C-alpha positions as CSV (number, residue, x, y, z in Angstrom):
1,M,81.7,147.7,-38.9
2,N,78.8,150.6,-38.1
3,V,75.8,150.1,-36.1
4,E,73.9,152.3,-35.6
5,L,70.8,151.9,-32.8
6,N,67.6,153.6,-32.7
7,F,65.6,155.2,-30.0
8,N,62.3,157.2,-29.7
9,L,62.6,160.4,-27.6
10,P,61.4,161.2,-25.3
11,E,60.2,157.7,-24.3
12,E,63.3,155.6,-24.6
13,E,65.2,158.3,-22.8
14,N,67.0,156.0,-19.8
15,D,67.6,153.7,-22.6
16,F,69.5,156.6,-24.5
17,R,71.7,157.7,-21.8
18,A,72.4,154.4,-20.9
19,A,73.3,154.0,-24.2
20,I,75.6,157.1,-24.8
21,N,77.2,157.0,-21.1
22,G,77.8,153.8,-21.4
23,H,81.9,153.9,-21.4
24,K,81.2,155.9,-18.0
25,L,79.8,153.5,-16.7
26,K,82.4,150.6,-17.1
27,G,85.0,153.4,-16.1
28,I,83.7,153.7,-12.4
29,T,83.2,150.0,-12.2
30,Y,86.5,149.8,-13.1
31,D,88.1,152.4,-10.2
32,Y,85.8,150.9,-8.0
33,D,87.3,146.9,-9.0
34,E,90.5,148.5,-8.4
35,W,89.9,150.4,-5.8
36,L,88.5,147.2,-3.4
37,R,91.7,146.2,-4.9
38,T,94.2,148.2,-3.1
39,Q,91.7,148.1,0.1
40,I,92.9,144.4,0.8
41,K,96.5,144.6,-1.1
42,Y,97.2,147.6,0.1
43,E,95.6,148.1,3.9
44,D,96.0,147.3,7.4
45,L,92.7,145.0,7.5
46,S,91.4,142.9,10.3
47,D,90.5,139.0,9.3
48,D,86.9,140.0,8.7
49,E,87.2,142.9,6.6
50,Y,89.6,141.6,4.2
51,R,87.2,138.9,4.5
52,T,84.4,141.8,3.7
53,Y,86.3,143.9,0.6
54,Q,86.9,140.3,-0.9
55,K,83.7,139.0,-1.2
56,C,81.9,142.5,-2.2
57,R,84.8,142.3,-5.1
58,D,84.5,138.8,-6.0
59,R,80.6,139.7,-6.1
60,L,81.2,142.5,-8.6
61,R,83.1,140.4,-10.8
62,E,80.7,137.4,-10.9
63,M,77.7,140.1,-11.9
64,F,79.7,141.4,-14.6
65,Y,81.0,137.7,-15.7
66,D,77.7,136.2,-16.0
67,D,76.8,138.2,-17.9
68,D,79.4,138.3,-20.9
69,L,81.0,141.4,-19.5
70,F,84.8,142.6,-18.0
71,I,86.1,144.5,-15.8
72,S,89.1,146.4,-17.7
73,Q,90.3,149.4,-18.7
């Protein structure tokens, strides 16, 4: 299957950049999720810090799943 995307440049420059750089955003999101996981799992956190990191990670994943996106490499 081939897919073709068309943009009217320069008017749709932002949409074009989002389309061609989506893989970068995915990588950054994965790295951030893994960083949160590492903090939760390996760092010596207070109960409040632990809950905060966990809440951030849960919310990040919830936002992705709500739009049928998944955080994975």
